[in-house]
Backbone and ligand atoms as CSV (ligand in chain L), in Angstrom:
chain,resi,resn,atom,element,x,y,z
A,1,MET,N,N,19.855,-9.730,-5.919
A,1,MET,CA,C,19.197,-8.666,-6.680
A,1,MET,C,C,19.738,-8.609,-8.109
A,2,ASP,N,N,21.085,-8.847,-8.274
A,2,ASP,CA,C,21.677,-8.825,-9.604
A,2,ASP,C,C,21.041,-9.865,-10.514
A,3,GLN,N,N,20.587,-10.964,-9.921
A,3,GLN,CA,C,19.995,-12.029,-10.730
A,3,GLN,C,C,18.497,-11.812,-10.929
A,4,GLY,N,N,18.013,-10.679,-10.490
A,4,GLY,CA,C,16.604,-10.372,-10.680
A,4,GLY,C,C,15.686,-11.162,-9.784
A,5,GLN,N,N,16.239,-11.733,-8.719
A,5,GLN,CA,C,15.402,-12.517,-7.816
A,5,GLN,C,C,14.981,-11.694,-6.611
A,6,LEU,N,N,13.953,-12.174,-5.954
A,6,LEU,CA,C,13.478,-11.474,-4.769
A,6,LEU,C,C,14.503,-11.600,-3.645
A,7,VAL,N,N,14.608,-10.525,-2.875
A,7,VAL,CA,C,15.505,-10.543,-1.726
A,7,VAL,C,C,14.773,-11.250,-0.576
A,8,PRO,N,N,15.451,-12.223,0.097
A,8,PRO,CA,C,14.780,-12.884,1.227
A,8,PRO,C,C,14.413,-11.860,2.309
A,9,ASP,N,N,13.297,-12.100,2.985
A,9,ASP,CA,C,12.814,-11.157,4.004
A,9,ASP,C,C,13.866,-10.879,5.078
A,10,GLU,N,N,14.624,-11.924,5.452
A,10,GLU,CA,C,15.646,-11.762,6.497
A,10,GLU,C,C,16.681,-10.705,6.085
A,11,LEU,N,N,17.078,-10.762,4.795
A,11,LEU,CA,C,18.079,-9.807,4.308
A,11,LEU,C,C,17.494,-8.392,4.262
A,12,THR,N,N,16.253,-8.280,3.792
A,12,THR,CA,C,15.594,-6.966,3.745
A,12,THR,C,C,15.559,-6.350,5.136
A,13,VAL,N,N,15.171,-7.150,6.133
A,13,VAL,CA,C,15.067,-6.643,7.501
A,13,VAL,C,C,16.446,-6.264,8.036
A,14,LYS,N,N,17.466,-7.055,7.689
A,14,LYS,CA,C,18.813,-6.738,8.151
A,14,LYS,C,C,19.276,-5.386,7.591
A,15,ILE,N,N,19.058,-5.173,6.306
A,15,ILE,CA,C,19.443,-3.910,5.667
A,15,ILE,C,C,18.684,-2.744,6.318
A,16,LEU,N,N,17.396,-2.982,6.540
A,16,LEU,CA,C,16.537,-1.967,7.144
A,16,LEU,C,C,17.019,-1.598,8.559
A,17,LEU,N,N,17.326,-2.618,9.351
A,17,LEU,CA,C,17.749,-2.343,10.737
A,17,LEU,C,C,19.130,-1.684,10.784
A,18,ASP,N,N,19.999,-2.028,9.835
A,18,ASP,CA,C,21.299,-1.339,9.743
A,18,ASP,C,C,21.069,0.145,9.491
A,19,ARG,N,N,20.105,0.437,8.607
A,19,ARG,CA,C,19.835,1.836,8.266
A,19,ARG,C,C,19.259,2.614,9.449
A,20,VAL,N,N,18.296,2.007,10.152
A,20,VAL,CA,C,17.648,2.759,11.230
A,20,VAL,C,C,18.506,2.792,12.507
A,21,ALA,N,N,19.650,2.111,12.480
A,21,ALA,CA,C,20.583,2.206,13.604
A,21,ALA,C,C,21.389,3.507,13.520
A,22,GLN,N,N,21.263,4.229,12.393
A,22,GLN,CA,C,22.031,5.459,12.215
A,22,GLN,C,C,21.462,6.612,13.044
A,23,GLU,N,N,22.333,7.610,13.222
A,23,GLU,CA,C,22.056,8.752,14.082
A,23,GLU,C,C,20.702,9.438,13.815
A,24,ASP,N,N,20.363,9.605,12.530
A,24,ASP,CA,C,19.148,10.360,12.201
A,24,ASP,C,C,17.858,9.609,12.564
A,25,CYS,N,N,17.974,8.352,12.988
A,25,CYS,CA,C,16.780,7.585,13.374
A,25,CYS,C,C,16.706,7.377,14.884
A,26,LYS,N,N,17.579,8.062,15.627
A,26,LYS,CA,C,17.627,7.756,17.051
A,26,LYS,C,C,16.355,8.182,17.791
A,27,ASN,N,N,15.596,9.124,17.228
A,27,ASN,CA,C,14.324,9.514,17.848
A,27,ASN,C,C,13.122,8.776,17.253
A,28,GLY,N,N,13.410,7.807,16.406
A,28,GLY,CA,C,12.330,7.046,15.798
A,28,GLY,C,C,12.343,7.143,14.287
A,29,TYR,N,N,11.532,6.334,13.648
A,29,TYR,CA,C,11.494,6.289,12.185
A,29,TYR,C,C,10.154,5.727,11.737
A,30,VAL,N,N,9.824,6.025,10.470
A,30,VAL,CA,C,8.587,5.515,9.863
A,30,VAL,C,C,8.973,4.611,8.696
A,31,LEU,N,N,8.436,3.425,8.682
A,31,LEU,CA,C,8.617,2.532,7.540
A,31,LEU,C,C,7.403,2.692,6.636
A,32,ASP,N,N,7.636,3.145,5.411
A,32,ASP,CA,C,6.535,3.378,4.478
A,32,ASP,C,C,6.496,2.234,3.464
A,33,GLY,N,N,5.464,1.419,3.540
A,33,GLY,CA,C,5.334,0.323,2.568
A,33,GLY,C,C,6.059,-0.948,2.961
A,34,PHE,N,N,6.509,-1.052,4.183
A,34,PHE,CA,C,7.126,-2.271,4.685
A,34,PHE,C,C,6.748,-2.443,6.149
A,35,PRO,N,N,6.384,-3.635,6.595
A,35,PRO,CA,C,6.239,-4.877,5.821
A,35,PRO,C,C,4.969,-4.884,4.974
A,36,ARG,N,N,4.987,-5.709,3.939
A,36,ARG,CA,C,3.826,-5.854,3.059
A,36,ARG,C,C,3.175,-7.226,3.179
A,37,THR,N,N,3.821,-8.121,3.910
A,37,THR,CA,C,3.265,-9.476,4.058
A,37,THR,C,C,3.421,-9.918,5.516
A,38,ILE,N,N,2.628,-10.932,5.901
A,38,ILE,CA,C,2.747,-11.482,7.254
A,38,ILE,C,C,4.149,-12.046,7.510
A,39,PRO,N,N,4.720,-12.842,6.575
A,39,PRO,CA,C,6.088,-13.330,6.831
A,39,PRO,C,C,7.091,-12.199,7.073
A,40,GLN,N,N,6.985,-11.106,6.310
A,40,GLN,CA,C,7.893,-9.972,6.522
A,40,GLN,C,C,7.681,-9.372,7.909
A,41,ALA,N,N,6.424,-9.243,8.310
A,41,ALA,CA,C,6.114,-8.660,9.624
A,41,ALA,C,C,6.671,-9.550,10.736
A,42,GLU,N,N,6.594,-10.858,10.537
A,42,GLU,CA,C,7.101,-11.782,11.553
A,42,GLU,C,C,8.622,-11.704,11.677
A,43,VAL,N,N,9.304,-11.608,10.531
A,43,VAL,CA,C,10.770,-11.478,10.550
A,43,VAL,C,C,11.165,-10.167,11.227
A,44,LEU,N,N,10.448,-9.091,10.889
A,44,LEU,CA,C,10.731,-7.779,11.485
A,44,LEU,C,C,10.524,-7.824,13.004
A,45,ASP,N,N,9.414,-8.423,13.403
A,45,ASP,CA,C,9.085,-8.542,14.818
A,45,ASP,C,C,10.166,-9.265,15.614
A,46,LYS,N,N,10.618,-10.379,15.048
A,46,LYS,CA,C,11.628,-11.201,15.708
A,46,LYS,C,C,12.936,-10.411,15.851
A,47,ALA,N,N,13.331,-9.732,14.775
A,47,ALA,CA,C,14.573,-8.965,14.796
A,47,ALA,C,C,14.488,-7.812,15.794
A,48,LEU,N,N,13.342,-7.140,15.846
A,48,LEU,CA,C,13.169,-6.023,16.791
A,48,LEU,C,C,13.191,-6.544,18.229
A,49,THR,N,N,12.523,-7.673,18.455
A,49,THR,CA,C,12.495,-8.263,19.798
A,49,THR,C,C,13.906,-8.559,20.290
A,50,GLU,N,N,14.753,-9.078,19.384
A,50,GLU,CA,C,16.141,-9.371,19.752
A,50,GLU,C,C,16.899,-8.108,20.161
A,51,LEU,N,N,16.455,-6.954,19.639
A,51,LEU,CA,C,17.093,-5.675,19.989
A,51,LEU,C,C,16.414,-5.018,21.190
A,52,GLY,N,N,15.393,-5.697,21.737
A,52,GLY,CA,C,14.632,-5.120,22.838
A,52,GLY,C,C,13.703,-4.007,22.384
A,53,GLU,N,N,13.334,-4.037,21.105
A,53,GLU,CA,C,12.456,-3.009,20.554
A,53,GLU,C,C,11.174,-3.635,20.007
A,54,ALA,N,N,10.262,-2.773,19.575
A,54,ALA,CA,C,9.010,-3.250,18.983
A,54,ALA,C,C,8.407,-2.160,18.113
A,55,VAL,N,N,7.496,-2.561,17.252
A,55,VAL,CA,C,6.741,-1.587,16.452
A,55,VAL,C,C,5.807,-0.838,17.402
A,56,ASP,N,N,5.900,0.502,17.430
A,56,ASP,CA,C,5.035,1.294,18.313
A,56,ASP,C,C,3.639,1.448,17.723
A,57,TYR,N,N,3.589,1.772,16.431
A,57,TYR,CA,C,2.307,1.967,15.765
A,57,TYR,C,C,2.349,1.389,14.359
A,58,ALA,N,N,1.238,0.810,13.955
A,58,ALA,CA,C,1.051,0.442,12.549
A,58,ALA,C,C,-0.126,1.281,12.069
A,59,ILE,N,N,0.116,2.125,11.074
A,59,ILE,CA,C,-0.919,3.053,10.625
A,59,ILE,C,C,-1.523,2.558,9.311
A,60,ASN,N,N,-2.819,2.315,9.339
A,60,ASN,CA,C,-3.533,1.918,8.133
A,60,ASN,C,C,-4.224,3.138,7.554
A,61,VAL,N,N,-3.704,3.638,6.444
A,61,VAL,CA,C,-4.344,4.756,5.756
A,61,VAL,C,C,-5.393,4.140,4.821
A,62,ASP,N,N,-6.632,4.212,5.260
A,62,ASP,CA,C,-7.699,3.455,4.612
A,62,ASP,C,C,-8.339,4.233,3.463
A,63,VAL,N,N,-8.278,3.658,2.277
A,63,VAL,CA,C,-8.915,4.245,1.096
A,63,VAL,C,C,-9.635,3.119,0.352
A,64,PRO,N,N,-10.941,3.278,0.093
A,64,PRO,CA,C,-11.650,2.230,-0.649
A,64,PRO,C,C,-11.055,2.014,-2.039
A,65,ASP,N,N,-11.124,0.768,-2.520
A,65,ASP,CA,C,-10.554,0.427,-3.830
A,65,ASP,C,C,-11.002,1.376,-4.940
A,66,GLU,N,N,-12.310,1.690,-4.954
A,66,GLU,CA,C,-12.809,2.491,-6.077
A,66,GLU,C,C,-12.178,3.886,-6.091
A,67,ASN,N,N,-11.877,4.431,-4.896
A,67,ASN,CA,C,-11.194,5.730,-4.846
A,67,ASN,C,C,-9.781,5.616,-5.416
A,68,ILE,N,N,-9.118,4.514,-5.094
A,68,ILE,CA,C,-7.741,4.329,-5.574
A,68,ILE,C,C,-7.710,4.218,-7.089
A,69,VAL,N,N,-8.629,3.426,-7.637
A,69,VAL,CA,C,-8.687,3.259,-9.092
A,69,VAL,C,C,-8.943,4.620,-9.750
A,70,LYS,N,N,-9.838,5.399,-9.149
A,70,LYS,CA,C,-10.177,6.710,-9.705
A,70,LYS,C,C,-8.977,7.669,-9.620
A,71,ARG,N,N,-8.334,7.681,-8.450
A,71,ARG,CA,C,-7.174,8.570,-8.275
A,71,ARG,C,C,-6.065,8.252,-9.273
A,72,MET,N,N,-5.741,6.945,-9.379
A,72,MET,CA,C,-4.645,6.551,-10.266
A,72,MET,C,C,-5.008,6.835,-11.718
A,73,GLY,N,N,-6.281,6.620,-12.060
A,73,GLY,CA,C,-6.731,6.848,-13.433
A,73,GLY,C,C,-6.658,8.304,-13.844
A,74,GLY,N,N,-6.606,9.217,-12.847
A,74,GLY,CA,C,-6.518,10.638,-13.142
A,74,GLY,C,C,-5.084,11.122,-13.280
A,75,ARG,N,N,-4.132,10.239,-13.005
A,75,ARG,CA,C,-2.729,10.664,-13.075
A,75,ARG,C,C,-2.262,10.737,-14.528
A,76,ARG,N,N,-1.393,11.703,-14.798
A,76,ARG,CA,C,-0.792,11.822,-16.123
A,76,ARG,C,C,0.686,12.097,-15.927
A,77,ALA,N,N,1.483,11.505,-16.811
A,77,ALA,CA,C,2.928,11.698,-16.712
A,77,ALA,C,C,3.480,12.182,-18.043
A,78,CYS,N,N,4.485,13.025,-17.967
A,78,CYS,CA,C,5.128,13.538,-19.175
A,78,CYS,C,C,6.030,12.465,-19.778
A,79,VAL,N,N,5.906,12.262,-21.100
A,79,VAL,CA,C,6.721,11.238,-21.768
A,79,VAL,C,C,8.192,11.636,-21.801
A,80,SER,N,N,8.466,12.926,-21.629
A,80,SER,CA,C,9.837,13.397,-21.790
A,80,SER,C,C,10.551,13.647,-20.460
A,81,CYS,N,N,9.971,14.508,-19.598
A,81,CYS,CA,C,10.723,14.905,-18.398
A,81,CYS,C,C,10.265,14.164,-17.139
A,82,GLY,N,N,9.176,13.387,-17.236
A,82,GLY,CA,C,8.746,12.602,-16.078
A,82,GLY,C,C,7.891,13.356,-15.079
A,83,ALA,N,N,7.581,14.627,-15.340
A,83,ALA,CA,C,6.720,15.396,-14.435
A,83,ALA,C,C,5.355,14.710,-14.350
A,84,THR,N,N,4.736,14.755,-13.163
A,84,THR,CA,C,3.433,14.109,-13.023
A,84,THR,C,C,2.351,15.130,-12.684
A,85,TYR,N,N,1.156,14.817,-13.153
A,85,TYR,CA,C,-0.002,15.684,-12.973
A,85,TYR,C,C,-1.189,14.836,-12.531
A,86,HIS,N,N,-2.275,15.529,-12.157
A,86,HIS,CA,C,-3.527,14.821,-11.903
A,86,HIS,C,C,-4.659,15.664,-12.459
A,87,LEU,N,N,-5.533,15.024,-13.245
A,87,LEU,CA,C,-6.596,15.764,-13.930
A,87,LEU,C,C,-7.419,16.616,-12.973
A,88,GLU,N,N,-7.668,16.108,-11.743
A,88,GLU,CA,C,-8.468,16.853,-10.777
A,88,GLU,C,C,-7.619,17.741,-9.872
A,89,HIS,N,N,-6.523,17.166,-9.360
A,89,HIS,CA,C,-5.798,17.836,-8.274
A,89,HIS,C,C,-4.645,18.721,-8.740
A,90,ILE,N,N,-3.907,18.282,-9.760
A,90,ILE,CA,C,-2.782,19.087,-10.268
A,90,ILE,C,C,-2.874,19.115,-11.792
A,91,PRO,N,N,-3.898,19.757,-12.353
A,91,PRO,CA,C,-4.036,19.715,-13.815
A,91,PRO,C,C,-2.955,20.555,-14.498
A,92,PRO,N,N,-2.518,20.131,-15.686
A,92,PRO,CA,C,-1.576,20.957,-16.456
A,92,PRO,C,C,-2.316,22.197,-16.973
A,93,LYS,N,N,-1.567,23.245,-17.291
A,93,LYS,CA,C,-2.201,24.483,-17.779
A,93,LYS,C,C,-2.939,24.242,-19.093
A,94,THR,N,N,-2.331,23.426,-19.968
A,94,THR,CA,C,-2.974,23.037,-21.228
A,94,THR,C,C,-3.213,21.535,-21.191
A,95,GLU,N,N,-4.446,21.130,-21.490
A,95,GLU,CA,C,-4.782,19.716,-21.392
A,95,GLU,C,C,-3.851,18.849,-22.240
A,96,GLY,N,N,-3.291,17.805,-21.615
A,96,GLY,CA,C,-2.488,16.843,-22.358
A,96,GLY,C,C,-1.060,17.288,-22.651
A,97,ILE,N,N,-0.683,18.482,-22.143
A,97,ILE,CA,C,0.651,19.028,-22.454
A,97,ILE,C,C,1.392,19.352,-21.149
A,98,CYS,N,N,2.679,18.976,-21.101
A,98,CYS,CA,C,3.490,19.214,-19.913
A,98,CYS,C,C,3.800,20.702,-19.731
A,99,ASP,N,N,3.509,21.254,-18.548
A,99,ASP,CA,C,3.809,22.662,-18.249
A,99,ASP,C,C,5.300,22.944,-18.382
A,100,ARG,N,N,6.086,21.942,-17.956
A,100,ARG,CA,C,7.515,22.170,-17.814
A,100,ARG,C,C,8.256,22.133,-19.152
A,101,CYS,N,N,7.890,21.157,-20.017
A,101,CYS,CA,C,8.692,20.983,-21.238
A,101,CYS,C,C,7.870,20.962,-22.524
A,102,GLY,N,N,6.521,21.027,-22.401
A,102,GLY,CA,C,5.710,21.121,-23.605
A,102,GLY,C,C,5.445,19.810,-24.331
A,103,LYS,N,N,5.933,18.692,-23.762
A,103,LYS,CA,C,5.711,17.396,-24.416
A,103,LYS,C,C,4.372,16.785,-23.979
A,104,GLU,N,N,4.057,15.640,-24.574
A,104,GLU,CA,C,2.762,14.987,-24.367
A,104,GLU,C,C,2.652,14.325,-22.983
A,105,LEU,N,N,1.441,14.370,-22.419
A,105,LEU,CA,C,1.168,13.675,-21.160
A,105,LEU,C,C,0.395,12.389,-21.435
A,106,VAL,N,N,0.771,11.313,-20.743
A,106,VAL,CA,C,0.100,10.022,-20.952
A,106,VAL,C,C,-0.310,9.395,-19.619
A,107,LEU,N,N,-1.262,8.467,-19.722
A,107,LEU,CA,C,-1.620,7.628,-18.577
A,107,LEU,C,C,-0.656,6.446,-18.600
A,108,ARG,N,N,0.173,6.337,-17.571
A,108,ARG,CA,C,1.157,5.249,-17.547
A,108,ARG,C,C,0.476,3.893,-17.356
A,109,ASP,N,N,1.129,2.843,-17.848
A,109,ASP,CA,C,0.587,1.491,-17.689
A,109,ASP,C,C,0.305,1.191,-16.222
A,110,ASP,N,N,1.225,1.634,-15.344
A,110,ASP,CA,C,1.084,1.399,-13.898
A,110,ASP,C,C,-0.199,2.004,-13.332
A,111,ASP,N,N,-0.695,3.042,-13.975
A,111,ASP,CA,C,-1.850,3.767,-13.449
A,111,ASP,C,C,-3.151,3.357,-14.122
A,112,LYS,N,N,-3.072,2.442,-15.108
A,112,LYS,CA,C,-4.288,2.002,-15.812
A,112,LYS,C,C,-5.156,1.159,-14.893
A,113,PRO,N,N,-6.496,1.306,-15.028
A,113,PRO,CA,C,-7.407,0.608,-14.113
A,113,PRO,C,C,-7.119,-0.893,-13.977
A,114,GLU,N,N,-6.782,-1.572,-15.087
A,114,GLU,CA,C,-6.563,-3.020,-14.997
A,114,GLU,C,C,-5.304,-3.345,-14.181
A,115,THR,N,N,-4.259,-2.511,-14.331
A,115,THR,CA,C,-3.027,-2.724,-13.555
A,115,THR,C,C,-3.283,-2.434,-12.078
A,116,VAL,N,N,-4.002,-1.346,-11.825
A,116,VAL,CA,C,-4.299,-0.954,-10.448
A,116,VAL,C,C,-5.143,-2.040,-9.773
A,117,SER,N,N,-6.125,-2.584,-10.497
A,117,SER,CA,C,-6.966,-3.643,-9.941
A,117,SER,C,C,-6.153,-4.870,-9.567
A,118,LYS,N,N,-5.189,-5.220,-10.414
A,118,LYS,CA,C,-4.318,-6.374,-10.120
A,118,LYS,C,C,-3.516,-6.129,-8.857
A,119,ARG,N,N,-2.983,-4.914,-8.720
A,119,ARG,CA,C,-2.192,-4.595,-7.533
A,119,ARG,C,C,-3.060,-4.583,-6.287
A,120,LEU,N,N,-4.301,-4.134,-6.440
A,120,LEU,CA,C,-5.215,-4.142,-5.291
A,120,LEU,C,C,-5.525,-5.570,-4.859
A,121,GLN,N,N,-5.622,-6.472,-5.841
A,121,GLN,CA,C,-5.875,-7.878,-5.520
A,121,GLN,C,C,-4.711,-8.440,-4.697
A,122,VAL,N,N,-3.478,-8.129,-5.125
A,122,VAL,CA,C,-2.292,-8.567,-4.369
A,122,VAL,C,C,-2.315,-7.960,-2.966
A,123,TYR,N,N,-2.704,-6.680,-2.887
A,123,TYR,CA,C,-2.804,-6.015,-1.586
A,123,TYR,C,C,-3.776,-6.769,-0.672
A,124,HIS,N,N,-4.955,-7.084,-1.202
A,124,HIS,CA,C,-5.966,-7.742,-0.362
A,124,HIS,C,C,-5.514,-9.129,0.100
A,125,GLU,N,N,-4.793,-9.828,-0.780
A,125,GLU,CA,C,-4.340,-11.182,-0.427
A,125,GLU,C,C,-3.171,-11.161,0.554
A,126,GLN,N,N,-2.211,-10.257,0.310
A,126,GLN,CA,C,-0.939,-10.351,1.033
A,126,GLN,C,C,-0.753,-9.305,2.124
A,127,THR,N,N,-1.270,-8.107,1.902
A,127,THR,CA,C,-0.974,-7.002,2.819
A,127,THR,C,C,-2.101,-6.747,3.814
A,128,GLN,N,N,-3.336,-6.836,3.360
A,128,GLN,CA,C,-4.465,-6.554,4.245
A,128,GLN,C,C,-4.447,-7.386,5.538
A,129,PRO,N,N,-3.992,-8.669,5.492
A,129,PRO,CA,C,-3.928,-9.445,6.748
A,129,PRO,C,C,-3.103,-8.778,7.849
A,130,LEU,N,N,-2.229,-7.838,7.472
A,130,LEU,CA,C,-1.431,-7.132,8.478
A,130,LEU,C,C,-2.294,-6.273,9.403
A,131,ILE,N,N,-3.470,-5.882,8.913
A,131,ILE,CA,C,-4.365,-5.065,9.746
A,131,ILE,C,C,-4.759,-5.863,10.991
A,132,ASP,N,N,-5.114,-7.136,10.799
A,132,ASP,CA,C,-5.445,-7.991,11.944
A,132,ASP,C,C,-4.197,-8.324,12.767
A,133,PHE,N,N,-3.086,-8.536,12.063
A,133,PHE,CA,C,-1.818,-8.883,12.727
A,133,PHE,C,C,-1.437,-7.804,13.732
A,134,TYR,N,N,-1.443,-6.542,13.295
A,134,TYR,CA,C,-1.061,-5.448,14.199
A,134,TYR,C,C,-2.204,-5.068,15.135
A,135,GLY,N,N,-3.443,-5.319,14.697
A,135,GLY,CA,C,-4.595,-5.097,15.577
A,135,GLY,C,C,-4.493,-5.978,16.815
A,136,ALA,N,N,-4.106,-7.225,16.606
A,136,ALA,CA,C,-3.988,-8.179,17.714
A,136,ALA,C,C,-2.879,-7.776,18.683
A,137,LYS,N,N,-1.885,-7.034,18.184
A,137,LYS,CA,C,-0.794,-6.566,19.041
A,137,LYS,C,C,-1.144,-5.255,19.744
A,138,GLY,N,N,-2.297,-4.677,19.376
A,138,GLY,CA,C,-2.740,-3.444,20.016
A,138,GLY,C,C,-2.017,-2.198,19.542
A,139,VAL,N,N,-1.368,-2.241,18.375
A,139,VAL,CA,C,-0.625,-1.069,17.896
A,139,VAL,C,C,-1.255,-0.438,16.648
A,140,LEU,N,N,-2.386,-0.988,16.210
A,140,LEU,CA,C,-2.986,-0.512,14.964
A,140,LEU,C,C,-3.694,0.828,15.146
A,141,LYS,N,N,-3.416,1.761,14.240
A,141,LYS,CA,C,-4.119,3.045,14.193
A,141,LYS,C,C,-4.712,3.194,12.800
A,142,GLU,N,N,-5.964,3.660,12.754
A,142,GLU,CA,C,-6.632,3.835,11.463
A,142,GLU,C,C,-6.699,5.313,11.108
A,143,VAL,N,N,-6.388,5.617,9.851
A,143,VAL,CA,C,-6.503,6.988,9.351
A,143,VAL,C,C,-7.379,6.946,8.100
A,144,ASP,N,N,-8.341,7.878,8.025
A,144,ASP,CA,C,-9.204,7.956,6.856
A,144,ASP,C,C,-8.446,8.611,5.705
A,145,GLY,N,N,-8.065,7.817,4.728
A,145,GLY,CA,C,-7.253,8.305,3.613
A,145,GLY,C,C,-8.043,8.963,2.507
A,146,THR,N,N,-9.373,9.104,2.700
A,146,THR,CA,C,-10.173,9.757,1.653
A,146,THR,C,C,-10.204,11.272,1.845
A,147,ARG,N,N,-9.680,11.753,2.977
A,147,ARG,CA,C,-9.700,13.191,3.220
A,147,ARG,C,C,-8.592,13.903,2.441
A,148,GLU,N,N,-8.553,15.224,2.557
A,148,GLU,CA,C,-7.526,16.003,1.858
A,148,GLU,C,C,-6.138,15.580,2.341
A,149,MET,N,N,-5.148,15.706,1.461
A,149,MET,CA,C,-3.808,15.215,1.766
A,149,MET,C,C,-3.252,15.810,3.068
A,150,ASN,N,N,-3.453,17.145,3.266
A,150,ASN,CA,C,-2.902,17.763,4.480
A,150,ASN,C,C,-3.604,17.268,5.748
A,151,GLU,N,N,-4.890,16.906,5.628
A,151,GLU,CA,C,-5.605,16.365,6.787
A,151,GLU,C,C,-5.097,14.975,7.132
A,152,VAL,N,N,-4.815,14.175,6.113
A,152,VAL,CA,C,-4.259,12.841,6.332
A,152,VAL,C,C,-2.879,12.971,6.989
A,153,PHE,N,N,-2.097,13.918,6.476
A,153,PHE,CA,C,-0.762,14.162,7.027
A,153,PHE,C,C,-0.847,14.551,8.505
A,154,ASP,N,N,-1.789,15.471,8.819
A,154,ASP,CA,C,-1.959,15.911,10.204
A,154,ASP,C,C,-2.394,14.758,11.109
A,155,ALA,N,N,-3.310,13.922,10.597
A,155,ALA,CA,C,-3.808,12.789,11.395
A,155,ALA,C,C,-2.659,11.831,11.721
A,156,ILE,N,N,-1.789,11.588,10.756
A,156,ILE,CA,C,-0.631,10.709,10.993
A,156,ILE,C,C,0.313,11.373,11.982
A,157,GLY,N,N,0.523,12.675,11.824
A,157,GLY,CA,C,1.389,13.427,12.735
A,157,GLY,C,C,0.908,13.340,14.177
A,158,LYS,N,N,-0.403,13.412,14.362
A,158,LYS,CA,C,-0.970,13.344,15.718
A,158,LYS,C,C,-0.689,11.993,16.362
A,159,ILE,N,N,-0.823,10.934,15.571
A,159,ILE,CA,C,-0.566,9.584,16.082
A,159,ILE,C,C,0.891,9.466,16.537
A,160,LEU,N,N,1.787,10.012,15.697
A,160,LEU,CA,C,3.215,9.871,15.993
A,160,LEU,C,C,3.658,10.834,17.096
A,161,GLY,N,N,2.801,11.815,17.402
A,161,GLY,CA,C,3.102,12.761,18.485
A,161,GLY,C,C,4.264,13.628,18.130
L,1,ZN,ZN,ZN,7.680,17.361,-19.386
C-alpha cells in the first residue's frame, strides 16, 4: 500500500477475516462493497470454506444506471468543511451555500456524470458478474434500490432477519 500498489486479494481477505473474527462479529457481519470482482469472491469463498463457513446472503441493491447518474449529479459538497447535500433530498437552506459554514458548494469531480459513467462501466465489467456467481450458489437476494432509503434499509433488514 505504501508503494501505491493494489493489495493482492489474498491479503485483503486475510485482513478482512482477522477483523470479523473479533467479538463484535460473532453474530454475523455485513461486507459492504466487497467482493467487487469474481477473483475476490473466489478467494473469499476458499478462505471461508477452510473455516467451515460460507456467505449466507449476497444482496444486490439494484438501481438503474440513469438513476445513479442523476443521484450523483444532484450531490453538492462544501469546499471548506466537507458537508454534503443533495439538490432534491437534502437541499441547503440557501442555494449553493453551506448551511454549516457559509462557504461555497460544488459538484465534486467524483460525482460528475462522466466520472460516474466510467465507474459504472467498471461496475458492469467487473462487479456485475457477481450477481450470477452468487445466484448460482443460491444465496442471491435482490432489493429494489430505487425506493426510499428507509424502505431499502427495511428490505435489507428483513433479509438479514
Ligand atoms: Zn461547509
